[in-house]
C-alpha positions, 0 to 999 in steps of 0.5 A: 500499499505504498503512497496511498496515505500520502498527502493530497494537496488542495484547497477544498472544503474537505482539505480546510476542515478540522483534522479532528472534524476529518476523523469524525467524518471517517468515524461516522461512516465506519460506524454507519457501515457496521450498523447498516443491514441493507445493501442500498445503505452499504452502497450509498456509503461506498458511493459517498466516499467515492464522491468525497474522494472525487471532490478531493481529488484523491479517488485515485487514492481509493482506486489503488487500495480498491484493487488491493481490497477487492481480492481479499474481499473475494476470498472473504466472501468464499470463506463465508459461504464455505462455513454457513451452509444453512439455507436454500442452495443456490450453486455448488456449496453456496447458499442464499444465506451464506451469499448474503452474509458473505457479500455484506460482509465484504461491503463492510470491509470495503466500507471501512478501509476506504474512508479512513485513507480518504481522510488521511489523504487530505490531512497532514499528518503533523496537523492530525497529531497536533489537533488531536492534542489540542482539541481531543486532549490526546497525550503527544506521545500517543499522537505522535506515535500513531503518526509516526507509524502511518509515516512509516508505512510507505517507507517500509514499503520502499525498503520492501521493494528495494530488497525484492529488487536486490533478491531479483538481481541474484536470480530470485523470481518472485512473479510465480503464480503458486501462493505457497511458493510466493509465500515461500519467497516473501517470508525470508525478506521480513528478517532484513526488513525487521532489522531495518525498522529497528534501525530506523525506529532507534534513529527516530526515537534518538532524534525526537529526544534531542528535539525535546519530545519529552518537554512537548505539551498541549500549548507547544504547537504554534498553530491552533485548530479551533472547531468552526462553524463548518466543522460543527455542521459536518459532524452533525451530518455525521451523527445524522449519518450514524443514526440512518446506518442504524435505521437502515 
């Protein structure tokens, strides 16, 4: 998932909202996705996410993530139909109840992952950490840990690609279609990736300590993040969306 959560610059209303409000939007869509139990509502929530992505010009991020999630959703659907055999048979081992339950679970998987990635794509991680500290009173060390972990996602992805390219130069072929063979080839890559991640973690911790990380307080940020009228209106709409998800 390299570069999926990179910030997408823009001047839309979604970009200008308070980072906490953006988290509230993502949380509202996710909660509504979990509570909704009808196909129209689940599909409408997905459509809403993509509409927001198109508006913020971050739809390409959602499409990239969708390409990764669709195979997982299909596997989830097949496994659900394999374990749920009650109901009217449809085709092979699949029953109507199994297909309905599995398809809804697959839609929920997409509906949970996409909104969070969208909101991270239109929010700078520094602003997200500072806003959580100021507005939500989250201790800075926890906010910093969360945003730093997100920053390391593309870094580790690039490091994994570099290791794979080095192995390919030594004759290793990763383009095999055999999943077991591919898994056996990928597992040895975890060792150098783990060693590199430990080194990066130590370097980051040392750099943060030298910059006075433990002296940071809620008022240390030079930038303020007040909740304005648009933020309140969007949060109210989020509550209404959750109510619709429960009702439908």
